[in-house]
N, C-alpha and C positions, 0 to 999 in steps of 0.2 A: 464559444461553445457553451450552451446552457444546459440546465438539468434535464430537459426533455431529450436533448441529443445524447446525453449519457445514458438515459433510460432506454433509448433506441438501441444503443450499442449493447447494453445488457440483454435486451430481448433477443437481439440477433444471436448473441453468444449462447443464450439459453436454447434457441432453436437448434444450434449446432450440437449442443450437449445431448439433446434428446433425439437426435437423428441417428439411426443405427449405423455403426461403423464396424466393418469386419476386422477382426483381429486387434481391436482397440479396447483395452481394458480401462474402464472408468475407475478413478481413484477418489475415495472420500477421505477427507482429513478432519480431525478434531483434536484440540489440545489447548494448552495455555500459552500466554504471551505476556511480555512486559518490556519496558524500556524507558529510556530518557531521550526525548526527541524535541529539540528546540525549546528547552526548559519545561517541557511537559513530562511528568512522570506518570506512567500508565501501567496497569496490571489488569488482565482480563482473560477472555477466552477467544479462540479463533477457530474457524472451520472453512472448508472449501470443497470444491469439486474440480477435478482435473480430467479432461477428456481428450486423448489423442485422436486424430482423424486424418484420413488421406495420407498415411504413412509418414509424412514429414511435418505435420502441423499438430498443434495442441491449443485448446482453448481452456482457460481456467477462470473460475469465479471464486472469490474469497470474501469472507466477512469477519469482522472483529468487533466485539463489544467489551468495553473496559468500564466496569462499575467503579473503579478507582482511577480518577484523573486528578492530578495535583498540579496546579500552577502556582509558582512561588508567590506571586503578587496578587493573583485574582481569585484564589480560593480553590476549593475542592468540588468535584462533581463526577460526571461520567462522560464517556466519548464512544464513538463508533465509526466504523469505516466500511465501505464496500469497494471491491476492486474487480476489474475485468481485464484479463491478459490474453494476448494471442502470441504464440511462438511459432517460428518456422525454422527447420533445420536443413542445412546444406549437406551435412554428412553426419556421422556418428558423434562428432564432437562439437561442431560449431554451428551457430545459428543466430537469428535475430529475434528480438522480443519488443512488444509494445504494450503499454498498460495505462489504464485510466483509473483514478482513485477519487472517490468522494468521501471526505472525512469531516466530522463535526464533533464539537464538544460543548458542554454546558457546565459551567462552574459557578461559584457564588456570585460573581459580579459581571460575568460576560458570557455570551454564547457566540459561537462562530462556526462557519462552514467554509470548506475549501475544496477546490477541484484541482487535481494534479495529473500531469501527463509524464510518462516515463518511456524511454526508448533506448535501445542499444544492442550490444552483442552478448551472446550467451555461450558458455562453454560447459560441457559435461564430460566426465571421465572418472577414473579412480584416483582418490587421494588417500594415501596411507592404506590402500586396500579397500577403501569404502567408496561406494558410488556417490558422486557429488555433482552439483550443478552450480555455476557461478553466473550471475547477471551483472554486467557493467553498463549502467544506464545514465543518460542525461535526464535531468529532472527540471520541470518547469511548472509553476502554478498558472492556471488559466481561469477564465471567468472572473477576473479580478474586479473589485469595486467595493462600494460601501453597502453594507447590509441594512436591513430594515431597522435594526437596533442601533445603527450609527457606527458600528465597527467596520474596519477596512481590512482586506486580505493582506498577507505579508509579502506577496509578489516574489516568492522564492525562485531563484535560478541556481542550479547546482548539479550535483551528481550523487549517485547511490551505487553501492556494491552489495548485492544480496547473495547468500550462498545457502544451499540446502544439502545436508549429508544424511544418508540413510545409515543409521548406526547399527541396525540389526533387525532381525525378523523373528517372530514367534510363530505359533501354529497358523494363525489366521490374520495376523497384522504385522506391520513393520513400524519402527520408531524412527522418526526423523528429527534432526536438530536444524533449525532455520535461524539464521542471523542476518542482520543488515546494518550497514553504516552509511550515513549520508552527511553531506556538508554543502553549504551554499551561502549565497548572499540573500539576506532578508531585510525587510523594513521592520523597524521596532514596532512593538505591539500597538502603541498609540501615542498621540500628542494631546495633552490635556486641553489645549486651546481649541480643539475641534473634534475630539473623539467622544464627546458626551459627558465628560467629567464635570464641565461647568454649564451643562445644558445645551451646548452647541454641538451639532454633528455636521461633518463635512467641512471642507476648506472653502476658499472664496467661491461664491456663487454655487455652493453645493458640490464643488469638485473634490478631488482627493485631498485627504488630510496630510499635510507635509510631515514627513517623518525622517529620521536618520536611518541610514543603511548600516548594517553590521554583518559580520560573518557568524554563522552558527552551524550546528550539526547535532547528530545524535546517533543512537543505535537501538536496536530491538533484538530480543532473543525469544525463540519459541521452541517448545517441545510438542510435537504432534504425533498422533497415531494415524497410520495410513491403512485403510481397508480397501479391498482385500489384499492379502500378501501377494507380492509379485511371484509369478510362476514362470521360471525359465528366463526371466529378464531382470533379476535383481541388480544387475550391474548397470542398468540404464535408468536415468532419472526421468 
């Protein structure tokens, strides 16, 4: 799946977002986020739009920009990501979700872009008296290959757990805490023999650059403001 396919998915979801839906309240999110993910330290801002439709479905669009991206070996810079998610609910508590993510970063010595697919089960209910939602997802990177600058994707396969808790509401907005943890198998960042360090990019005949596999993971934490405040449905995510 290439970038144009992802763009098509985003446009389809935008069409759903701007299609009138009876009794479906659009939620707008904005806040701050940070974390440690596969040796990348990030700090930035995040936002999104969440639109329920047809009673049992919801489509969400999110974006994150991190002006502070730190990679231990490759330097400092910035990163950004865009996500599109579709959820369907069987009942008040259980459902399924699917998401695609395009992420990129530029630091002192390298730039890289990755495409990721997520899918799994969702649960929503009260936790400690607060409305919460949990997503238990399988994670896989797709559109793998060698970029124009000679770097290769990390081919991650793993899992992620995300949860969102509505901590409380004021007159016109609510405050949510969102966290996530992931882990998986990745290929190491590069091999000096063919990652451009010595002027060579790509493996034999321009193919993949042989690298060692390792286990890695990370987490993120966000605090976001949700507009407008839920009316008569604060216990539902």
